[in-house]
C-alpha positions in Angstrom: 58.4 -30.6 18.3 60.6 -33.0 16.5 61.7 -35.7 19.0 65.3 -35.8 17.8 65.7 -32.4 19.4 64.3 -33.2 22.8 67.5 -34.9 23.9 70.0 -32.9 21.8 73.3 -33.0 23.7 76.7 -31.5 23.3 78.8 -33.6 20.9 81.9 -31.4 20.9 82.9 -32.1 24.5 86.6 -31.3 24.7 87.3 -32.9 28.1 85.5 -35.0 30.8 87.3 -35.3 34.0 86.0 -38.0 36.3 87.5 -36.3 39.4 86.2 -38.9 42.0 83.5 -41.6 42.0 81.0 -38.8 42.7 82.5 -35.7 41.1 83.1 -34.8 37.4 83.9 -31.8 35.3 82.9 -31.5 31.6 84.4 -28.8 29.2 82.7 -27.9 26.0 81.8 -25.0 23.7 78.1 -24.4 23.1 77.5 -24.8 19.3 75.7 -21.9 17.7 73.6 -24.2 15.6 71.7 -25.8 18.4 68.0 -26.3 17.9 67.3 -24.7 21.3 68.5 -21.3 20.0 65.9 -21.1 17.3 63.3 -18.7 18.5 64.8 -18.3 22.1 65.2 -15.5 21.3 65.4 -14.2 17.7 67.4 -11.1 18.5 69.7 -12.8 21.0 69.8 -16.5 21.3 70.0 -17.8 24.9 70.3 -21.4 26.1 67.0 -22.2 27.9 67.4 -23.3 31.6 65.4 -26.5 31.0 68.2 -27.6 28.5 70.9 -26.9 31.1 69.0 -29.1 33.6 68.7 -31.9 31.0 72.4 -31.8 30.2 73.3 -32.1 33.8 71.2 -35.2 34.2 72.4 -36.6 30.9 76.1 -36.3 31.9 75.4 -37.6 35.5 73.9 -40.7 33.9 76.8 -41.1 31.5 79.7 -40.4 33.9 78.3 -42.0 37.0 77.0 -45.0 35.2 73.4 -44.7 36.4 70.0 -44.2 35.0 68.8 -41.1 36.9 65.3 -39.7 36.6 64.4 -36.3 38.0 62.2 -36.2 41.1 62.4 -32.5 42.0 64.3 -29.3 41.4 65.3 -28.3 44.9 67.3 -25.2 44.0 68.2 -23.5 40.8 69.8 -20.1 40.1 70.3 -18.7 36.6 72.8 -15.9 37.0 74.2 -15.3 33.5 72.8 -16.2 30.1 74.5 -18.9 28.2 75.1 -17.7 24.6 76.1 -19.4 21.4 79.9 -20.3 21.3 80.3 -19.8 25.0 83.0 -22.0 26.5 81.5 -23.8 29.4 82.7 -26.0 32.4 79.9 -28.1 33.9 80.7 -29.4 37.3 78.7 -32.2 38.8 78.6 -33.6 42.3 76.6 -36.7 43.2 75.5 -37.1 46.8 74.5 -40.7 46.9 73.1 -40.8 50.4 70.6 -38.0 49.7 70.0 -38.7 46.0 71.1 -35.1 45.2 73.0 -33.9 42.1 74.7 -30.5 42.4 75.6 -28.8 39.1 77.3 -25.6 38.1 77.7 -24.2 34.6 80.6 -21.8 34.4 81.4 -19.6 31.4 85.1 -19.4 30.8 85.9 -16.7 28.3 88.3 -13.8 28.0 86.4 -11.9 30.7 87.3 -14.6 33.3 85.0 -17.1 34.9 81.3 -16.4 35.4 78.8 -18.7 36.9 75.9 -19.0 34.5 73.7 -21.4 36.5 73.8 -23.7 39.5 71.5 -25.9 41.5 70.6 -29.0 43.3 68.3 -31.7 41.9 66.8 -34.7 43.6 67.1 -37.8 41.4 66.1 -41.4 41.6 67.3 -44.5 39.8 
């Protein structure tokens, strides 16, 4: 795999709200030309769960000013597929005392709001 795609992130973020020192909300539309859609799956591209985890950690690093590394995936639930051009809100909550990052991806389209995925990760610095 070409290394430039390993850390492919969303560059068309429309809004980042740093709600508190430990909470943030990121709004973006998932581009239809992402590398991760190629072959996953040819008939209906879906954003892989591992990419969603990577983006949650990436934005936690960027917003909370840390250099987090993943220790464990404590809980993850994929409830609805993320498709090309889906408008997304990614909510992040950092629990400093327990080194836990909570995340939630919500699809916000004409059908209303649907939780795509959510979870809790243990991170270290």
